[in-house]
C-alpha positions as CSV (number, residue, x, y, z in Angstrom):
1,M,-34.0,80.6,-3.0
2,D,-33.4,79.7,0.6
3,I,-29.6,79.4,0.6
4,K,-29.6,78.4,4.3
5,K,-30.8,75.0,3.1
6,Y,-27.3,74.3,1.8
7,L,-25.4,76.0,4.7
8,V,-23.4,73.8,7.1
9,D,-24.2,75.2,10.6
10,C,-21.2,75.9,12.9
11,N,-20.2,73.0,15.1
12,K,-22.7,70.6,13.4
13,K,-21.7,67.0,13.1
14,V,-22.1,66.5,9.3
15,S,-23.4,63.3,7.6
16,L,-23.4,63.7,3.8
17,K,-26.3,61.4,3.6
18,D,-28.4,64.2,5.1
19,Y,-27.6,66.4,2.0
20,A,-29.2,65.6,-1.3
21,T,-27.0,65.0,-4.4
22,T,-29.9,66.1,-6.6
23,E,-32.8,68.5,-6.2
24,K,-36.2,67.3,-7.3
25,D,-38.3,70.3,-6.4
26,H,-36.8,73.2,-8.3
27,F,-37.9,75.3,-11.2
28,D,-39.0,74.1,-14.6
29,E,-35.8,73.6,-16.5
30,K,-36.6,76.0,-19.4
31,E,-37.8,78.7,-16.9
32,F,-34.8,78.1,-14.8
33,L,-32.2,78.3,-17.6
34,E,-33.8,81.3,-19.4
35,E,-35.0,83.4,-16.4
36,H,-33.8,82.6,-12.9
37,L,-30.1,81.7,-13.6
38,P,-29.5,84.7,-16.0
39,K,-31.1,87.1,-13.5
40,S,-28.9,85.8,-10.8
41,I,-25.8,86.2,-13.0
42,E,-26.7,89.8,-13.9
43,K,-27.0,90.6,-10.2
44,L,-23.6,89.1,-9.6
45,K,-22.1,91.0,-12.5
46,D,-23.3,94.3,-11.2
47,L,-22.2,93.7,-7.6
48,H,-18.8,92.4,-8.8
49,W,-18.2,95.6,-10.8
50,R,-19.0,97.6,-7.7
51,L,-16.6,95.5,-5.6
52,H,-13.9,95.9,-8.2
53,A,-14.4,99.7,-8.5
54,E,-14.5,100.3,-4.7
55,E,-11.4,98.2,-3.9
56,K,-12.2,97.9,-0.2
57,K,-13.1,94.3,0.2
58,G,-12.3,91.0,-1.4
59,I,-13.8,87.5,-1.5
60,V,-12.1,84.1,-1.4
61,V,-14.2,81.3,-3.0
62,V,-13.1,77.7,-2.1
63,L,-14.2,74.8,-4.3
64,Q,-13.7,71.2,-3.1
65,A,-15.0,68.0,-4.5
66,M,-14.2,64.5,-5.8
67,D,-13.1,64.3,-9.5
68,A,-15.7,65.1,-12.1
69,A,-18.0,66.9,-9.7
70,G,-18.3,70.1,-11.8
71,K,-15.8,72.6,-10.3
72,D,-14.2,73.5,-13.5
73,E,-17.5,73.9,-15.3
74,A,-18.9,76.1,-12.5
75,I,-15.8,78.4,-12.9
76,S,-16.1,78.5,-16.6
77,Y,-19.8,79.3,-16.7
78,I,-20.4,81.6,-13.7
79,F,-17.1,83.4,-13.4
80,S,-16.6,83.8,-17.1
81,N,-19.5,86.3,-16.9
82,L,-17.5,88.6,-14.6
83,T,-14.8,91.2,-15.4
84,A,-11.4,89.5,-15.7
85,Q,-9.6,92.3,-13.9
86,G,-11.6,91.6,-10.8
87,L,-10.8,87.8,-10.8
88,T,-8.0,85.5,-9.8
89,T,-8.0,81.7,-10.1
90,A,-5.6,79.2,-8.6
91,S,-5.6,75.4,-8.7
92,F,-3.7,73.3,-6.1
93,Q,-2.6,69.8,-6.7
94,K,0.1,67.7,-5.0
95,P,2.7,70.1,-3.3
96,S,5.9,70.7,-5.2
97,E,9.3,70.1,-3.7
98,T,9.6,73.9,-3.1
99,E,6.1,74.0,-1.4
100,M,7.0,71.1,0.8
101,K,9.9,73.1,2.3
102,H,7.4,75.6,3.6
103,D,4.4,75.4,6.0
104,Y,1.3,73.9,4.3
105,L,-0.5,77.2,4.1
106,W,2.4,79.1,2.5
107,R,1.4,78.2,-1.1
108,I,-2.2,79.4,-0.7
109,R,-1.2,83.0,-0.3
110,E,-0.2,83.4,-3.9
111,G,-3.7,82.5,-5.0
112,L,-5.5,85.0,-2.7
113,P,-7.2,88.0,-4.2
114,A,-6.4,91.7,-3.7
115,R,-9.0,94.2,-2.6
116,G,-11.6,94.6,-5.3
117,Q,-11.2,91.0,-6.5
118,I,-12.8,87.6,-6.2
119,G,-10.3,84.9,-5.8
120,I,-11.3,81.3,-6.8
121,L,-9.4,78.4,-5.2
122,N,-10.0,75.3,-7.3
123,R,-9.1,72.9,-4.5
124,S,-7.3,74.7,-1.8
125,H,-5.6,74.5,1.6
126,Y,-8.2,71.8,2.4
127,E,-6.2,69.4,0.3
128,E,-3.8,69.3,3.3
129,V,-6.5,67.8,5.6
130,I,-7.8,65.4,2.9
131,A,-5.1,63.8,0.8
132,P,-2.7,62.9,3.6
133,R,-5.5,61.1,5.4
134,I,-6.3,59.0,2.4
135,H,-2.7,58.3,1.5
136,D,-0.6,58.0,4.8
137,D,2.7,58.4,3.0
138,A,1.7,62.0,2.1
139,L,2.3,63.3,5.6
140,K,5.9,63.2,6.6
141,D,7.2,63.2,10.1
142,E,8.7,66.6,9.8
143,M,5.4,68.1,8.8
144,Y,3.9,68.1,12.3
145,P,5.2,68.8,15.9
146,E,7.7,66.4,17.4
147,G,6.0,63.9,19.7
148,M,2.5,64.5,18.2
149,D,0.5,61.4,17.1
150,K,-0.8,61.6,13.6
151,D,-4.4,61.5,14.8
152,E,-3.7,64.7,16.6
153,V,-2.6,66.5,13.5
154,W,-6.0,67.0,12.0
155,P,-7.7,68.8,14.9
156,M,-4.6,71.0,15.0
157,R,-4.8,71.8,11.3
158,Y,-8.6,72.5,11.5
159,R,-7.8,75.0,14.2
160,Q,-5.0,76.6,12.1
161,I,-7.2,76.8,9.0
162,N,-10.1,78.3,11.0
163,D,-7.6,80.9,12.5
164,F,-6.3,81.6,9.0
165,E,-9.7,82.2,7.5
166,K,-10.7,84.3,10.5
167,H,-7.6,86.4,9.9
168,L,-8.7,86.9,6.2
169,S,-12.2,87.8,7.3
170,E,-11.1,90.3,9.9
171,N,-8.9,92.0,7.3
172,G,-11.6,92.5,4.8
173,F,-11.7,89.3,2.8
174,K,-14.8,87.2,3.0
175,V,-14.4,83.5,2.7
176,I,-17.1,81.3,1.1
177,K,-16.7,77.6,0.6
178,F,-18.6,75.2,-1.6
179,F,-18.5,71.4,-1.4
180,F,-19.8,69.6,-4.4
181,N,-21.8,66.6,-3.0
182,M,-21.9,64.1,-5.9
183,S,-23.3,60.6,-5.8
184,K,-21.0,57.7,-6.6
185,E,-23.2,56.6,-9.5
186,E,-23.1,60.1,-11.0
187,Q,-19.3,60.2,-10.8
188,R,-19.2,56.7,-12.5
189,E,-21.3,58.0,-15.4
190,R,-19.3,61.1,-15.9
191,L,-16.0,59.3,-15.8
192,L,-17.2,56.8,-18.3
193,E,-18.4,59.6,-20.6
194,R,-14.9,61.1,-20.4
195,M,-13.3,57.8,-21.2
196,K,-15.6,56.8,-24.1
197,D,-16.0,60.2,-25.8
198,P,-12.8,61.0,-27.8
199,E,-13.5,64.8,-27.4
200,K,-13.5,64.4,-23.7
201,N,-10.6,62.0,-23.3
202,W,-8.3,64.9,-22.4
203,E,-10.4,65.5,-19.2
204,F,-9.8,62.0,-18.0
205,S,-7.0,60.9,-15.7
206,F,-6.3,57.3,-14.8
207,N,-5.8,58.7,-11.3
208,D,-9.5,59.5,-11.1
209,V,-10.3,55.8,-11.1
210,K,-7.6,55.1,-8.6
211,E,-8.9,57.7,-6.2
212,R,-12.5,56.4,-6.7
213,R,-11.5,53.2,-5.0
214,H,-11.2,55.2,-1.8
215,W,-14.7,56.6,-2.1
216,D,-16.0,55.7,1.3
217,Q,-12.9,56.9,3.0
218,Y,-13.1,60.2,1.2
219,Q,-16.7,60.6,2.3
220,E,-15.7,60.2,6.0
221,V,-12.8,62.7,5.6
222,F,-15.1,65.2,3.9
223,E,-17.7,64.9,6.7
224,D,-15.0,65.5,9.3
225,M,-13.7,68.5,7.4
226,L,-17.1,70.0,7.0
227,S,-18.0,69.4,10.7
228,N,-14.9,71.1,12.0
229,T,-14.4,74.1,9.6
230,S,-17.8,75.6,8.8
231,T,-17.8,78.9,10.8
232,E,-19.7,82.1,10.8
233,F,-16.9,83.9,9.1
234,A,-16.1,81.1,6.6
235,P,-19.2,78.9,6.0
236,W,-19.4,75.8,3.9
237,Y,-22.3,75.2,1.5
238,V,-23.0,71.7,0.3
239,L,-24.2,71.6,-3.3
240,P,-26.4,68.9,-4.9
241,A,-23.7,68.3,-7.5
242,D,-25.5,65.7,-9.6
243,D,-27.6,68.7,-10.8
244,E,-24.8,70.8,-12.4
245,W,-26.9,73.8,-13.4
246,Y,-28.7,74.0,-10.1
247,S,-25.4,73.9,-8.3
248,R,-24.2,76.8,-10.3
249,Y,-27.4,78.7,-9.4
250,I,-26.8,78.1,-5.7
251,I,-23.2,79.4,-6.1
252,T,-24.4,82.6,-7.8
253,E,-27.1,83.2,-5.2
254,V,-24.7,82.7,-2.3
255,M,-22.2,85.1,-4.0
256,V,-25.0,87.6,-4.5
257,D,-26.0,87.4,-0.9
258,C,-22.4,87.9,0.3
259,L,-21.9,90.9,-2.0
260,E,-25.2,92.5,-1.0
261,K,-24.0,92.3,2.6
262,I,-20.7,94.0,1.7
263,D,-22.8,96.6,-0.3
264,P,-19.9,97.9,-2.5
265,Q,-20.4,101.3,-4.1
266,F,-18.9,103.0,-7.1
267,P,-16.5,105.7,-5.8
268,E,-17.8,109.3,-5.9
269,I,-15.7,111.8,-7.7
270,S,-14.4,114.7,-5.6
271,D,-15.5,118.4,-6.2
272,E,-12.0,119.2,-7.5
273,D,-12.1,116.3,-9.9
274,R,-15.6,117.1,-11.0
275,E,-14.5,120.5,-12.0
276,K,-11.7,119.0,-14.1
277,L,-14.1,116.4,-15.5
278,D,-16.4,119.2,-16.7
279,E,-13.6,121.0,-18.3
280,A,-12.5,117.8,-20.1
281,I,-16.0,117.2,-21.3
282,E,-16.2,120.7,-22.6
283,E,-12.9,120.3,-24.4
284,L,-13.9,117.1,-26.2
285,E,-17.4,118.4,-27.1
286,N,-15.9,121.6,-28.6
287,E,-13.2,119.6,-30.5
288,K,-13.4,120.0,-34.2
289,N,-13.8,116.9,-36.4
């Protein structure tokens, strides 16, 4: 797979119409599900074990999308295949009263991984350059510098987010970001399925329909976000989210590529510990039943 096809180049003016919401020219479905995807998952599992054992680097995975785009399913399928000790997951919704008393990046730190871990942010700090632009009352006057016009807030926050992600990268934590590019019709079908199927009613929120009314505005905000925050140290990948399985495959391939560049290794035992290990092996082998 050519993962660069889905990469947002630095300083590129993004139009989501240039990115497909579905892929027509990929593998035969049976071959894809039984061969290519499992092989990619196995590579990811092996590399994740090495990352966890080495405990030198970490990876921050950002997932952003409209409702019903497949974020939760991607987490469940892909990352459920990885060792739980090497994973953290955090979900960010509307800021709490306590979170509002801090700077907008404060709450993100609790969800960041330690060295040897992959940290998944289901939504993220990018909520703070999305929701306030859709709902003007979400950005209070005290949340930006005195005398600054609201239109000046977003370039400032893009710069701050880029600096924050560069700081993470320079300190050993790679940042990879996935935007689930779903068509409006596909979202409609998925929401209706949740509403009509009693076993899926729990997944539906009336707020999903409310937010859908702002679809065009969301697309404009997403384009601006992608245009200003895809960097060499924290790139965005745009997924054809109408194809859920193929999107999951792209995520695994990007993760594998990132881990292969990190090239984590299992720690080697010291000569002193090797001697102790040999003694322990001998003790257990000579142990009477």
